[in-house]
Structure formats: structure tokens, C-alpha cells
C-alpha positions as CSV (number, residue, x, y, z in Angstrom):
1,M,0.0,0.0,0.0
2,H,1.2,3.5,-0.8
3,H,-0.3,7.0,-1.2
4,H,-0.4,9.6,-4.0
5,G,-0.9,13.3,-3.4
6,Y,-2.9,15.7,-5.6
7,V,-3.4,19.4,-5.7
8,W,-5.8,21.5,-7.7
9,T,-6.2,25.3,-7.4
10,G,-8.4,27.2,-9.7
11,P,-11.6,29.2,-10.3
12,K,-14.5,28.0,-8.3
13,E,-16.7,28.1,-11.4
14,R,-14.4,25.6,-13.1
15,F,-14.4,23.4,-10.0
16,D,-18.2,23.4,-10.3
17,Q,-18.1,21.7,-13.7
18,E,-19.4,18.5,-12.2
19,A,-19.9,16.6,-15.5
20,L,-16.1,16.7,-16.1
21,R,-15.5,15.6,-12.5
22,R,-17.3,12.2,-12.8
23,P,-16.2,9.3,-15.0
24,P,-18.5,8.5,-17.9
25,H,-21.1,5.8,-17.4
26,L,-19.9,2.4,-18.6
27,D,-22.8,2.2,-21.1
28,P,-23.0,5.1,-23.6
29,P,-26.4,6.4,-24.4
30,P,-28.2,4.7,-27.4
31,P,-27.7,6.3,-30.8
32,P,-30.3,9.1,-31.2
33,A,-33.3,8.6,-33.5
34,P,-33.2,10.7,-36.7
35,N,-34.0,14.3,-36.1
36,D,-33.7,13.9,-32.3
37,P,-31.7,17.0,-31.2
38,V,-32.0,16.0,-27.5
39,G,-30.6,12.5,-28.2
40,E,-27.8,14.0,-30.3
41,R,-26.9,16.5,-27.6
42,L,-26.9,13.7,-25.0
43,L,-24.6,11.5,-27.1
44,Q,-22.3,14.5,-27.8
45,R,-22.1,15.4,-24.1
46,Y,-21.3,11.7,-23.3
47,R,-18.5,11.7,-25.9
48,E,-17.0,15.0,-24.5
49,V,-17.0,13.6,-20.9
50,A,-15.6,10.2,-22.0
51,T,-12.8,12.1,-23.8
52,E,-12.1,14.8,-21.2
53,F,-12.5,13.0,-17.8
54,P,-9.3,10.9,-18.1
55,T,-7.2,13.9,-18.9
56,V,-8.8,17.0,-17.3
57,D,-7.0,18.2,-14.2
58,L,-10.3,18.8,-12.3
59,P,-10.6,16.8,-9.0
60,P,-13.0,13.9,-9.4
61,L,-16.1,13.8,-7.3
62,E,-15.1,10.5,-5.9
63,I,-11.5,10.8,-4.6
64,A,-10.4,7.4,-5.6
65,Y,-10.9,8.3,-9.3
66,W,-7.8,10.5,-9.1
67,L,-6.1,7.1,-9.8
68,L,-7.5,7.2,-13.3
69,K,-5.9,10.6,-14.1
70,P,-2.5,11.0,-15.8
71,R,0.6,10.3,-13.7
72,S,1.7,13.9,-14.4
73,L,-0.9,15.0,-11.9
74,V,0.6,13.0,-9.0
75,R,2.5,15.5,-6.8
76,G,4.1,13.0,-4.5
77,T,4.0,9.3,-3.5
78,W,4.7,7.9,-0.1
79,D,4.8,4.5,1.5
80,E,4.1,5.8,5.0
81,P,0.8,7.5,6.0
82,K,2.7,10.0,8.2
83,E,4.8,11.1,5.3
84,A,1.8,11.7,3.1
85,A,0.1,13.6,6.0
86,A,3.2,15.7,6.4
87,W,3.0,16.7,2.7
88,L,-0.7,17.7,3.3
89,G,0.5,19.9,6.1
90,E,3.1,21.5,3.9
91,Q,0.4,22.2,1.3
92,L,-2.0,23.6,3.9
93,T,0.7,25.8,5.4
94,E,1.7,27.1,1.9
95,H,-1.8,28.1,1.0
96,A,-3.1,29.1,4.5
97,H,-2.5,32.8,4.0
98,R,-5.0,32.7,1.0
99,F,-7.8,30.9,2.9
100,A,-11.0,32.9,2.8
101,C,-11.9,31.8,6.3
102,E,-9.6,33.1,9.1
103,Q,-10.3,30.1,11.3
104,D,-8.8,27.8,8.6
105,Q,-5.6,29.8,8.7
106,A,-4.8,28.9,12.3
107,V,-1.7,26.7,12.8
108,S,-3.6,24.6,15.4
109,R,-6.3,23.8,12.8
110,V,-3.7,22.8,10.2
111,G,-2.1,20.5,12.9
112,R,-5.4,18.8,13.6
113,L,-6.1,18.2,9.9
114,V,-2.6,16.6,9.5
115,D,-3.1,14.4,12.5
116,S,-6.6,13.4,11.3
117,A,-5.2,12.6,7.8
118,A,-2.4,10.5,9.2
119,E,-4.9,8.4,11.2
120,R,-7.2,7.9,8.2
121,L,-4.5,7.1,5.8
122,A,-3.1,4.5,8.2
123,T,-6.5,2.7,7.9
124,G,-6.3,2.7,4.1
125,A,-8.8,5.5,3.7
126,D,-8.4,8.5,1.3
127,V,-8.2,12.1,2.5
128,S,-9.5,15.1,0.7
129,Y,-9.6,18.7,1.8
130,G,-11.1,21.8,0.1
131,F,-10.8,25.4,0.9
132,Y,-12.2,28.6,-0.6
133,L,-9.3,31.0,-1.3
134,E,-9.6,34.6,-2.1
135,R,-12.7,34.8,-4.3
136,P,-13.4,33.1,-6.6
137,S,-10.7,30.5,-6.2
138,Y,-10.8,27.1,-4.7
139,L,-8.0,24.7,-3.3
140,H,-8.5,20.9,-3.4
141,L,-5.9,18.7,-1.8
142,A,-6.1,14.9,-1.8
143,V,-4.1,11.9,-0.8
144,V,-5.3,8.7,-2.3
145,T,-4.4,5.2,-1.0
146,C,-3.3,3.0,-3.8
147,S,-2.6,-0.7,-4.4
148,P,-5.3,-1.3,-3.6
149,N,-7.7,1.6,-3.0
150,R,-10.1,0.6,-0.2
151,S,-13.3,2.1,-1.8
152,T,-12.5,1.0,-5.4
153,P,-9.8,-1.8,-5.3
154,T,-9.9,-2.4,-9.1
155,L,-8.5,1.0,-10.0
156,P,-4.9,0.8,-11.3
157,C,-1.9,2.7,-9.9
158,P,-1.2,5.7,-12.1
159,L,2.6,5.1,-11.8
160,V,2.5,1.6,-13.3
């Protein structure tokens, strides 16, 4: 078992593009009937999502699906949960001055988040944190347990 770290920072409106944050359904929609503009739009949208989800840098709605993203998005890999949690702490500290909520900027809060992350990662769980930054930006941090992932054990390791 090991852990991969991910960071995404960007406009909140881009983060809200949920269709690009979920993997396409395994079964594509049926071919539209002739002169069916709704069916054609549905099929076109499915094709867009199927093409973009694997490569778009947006955080997936289900944290484990980071493992389907390109290896270039992996910001670090650790064998030990405490090392992965320490990396989260570094990221939180680096961005804390930009947090929209002053309470989130407190060093004690960052310490509690790191401790909690280490505990959860040690059990094989994933960890995900999100923070509003100065408007309209958003920060997403995730550490995903790999080989296997507890919630979705069939997902491949992005580094293999």
C-alpha cells in the first residue's frame, strides 16, 4: 500500500463543472433517432465527458478516481501515511494565507487536519480537503491510497 498526493487550485466556477468531474457511465447512451436533437446533444455530451475526464485536471467527485488521471498530476508518492500527511501539512501551510476563512488559517487547525489525515491514511482511507481561497478561487488537496484503494480496489496505480 502507498499513497499519492494531488493538488488543484483554480476558479470555483471551473471546479463546479461536475460533468467533467465524474467518470463517464460504462454504457454510452443509445444512438439518437433521426432528427432527435435532444438525443444528439446527450450523445455528444457523453463523448465529451468520455474524452475529457481521463485527462482533465479537475478533481473527481469520488476521490479514488484520481487514480484514473495521468501520472503527471501526481504531486508525490509515499509509503508511509505520516509522510503523506506531512505533505498535506506543507500544502496547507503554503496556502493558508490565502484561505477565505480566518479560522482555517490557524496553525492549530492545520495541525489537527494533519493528525486526522495520518490516522485515516493508516487505515487505508483516502483524504480530501477543500478550501475557498480569495474569491473566486478554490483549493483541493487529496491523498489517495493505492494498491489497492479501499473504496475501489480495481483502480490501477497511475505510476504503473
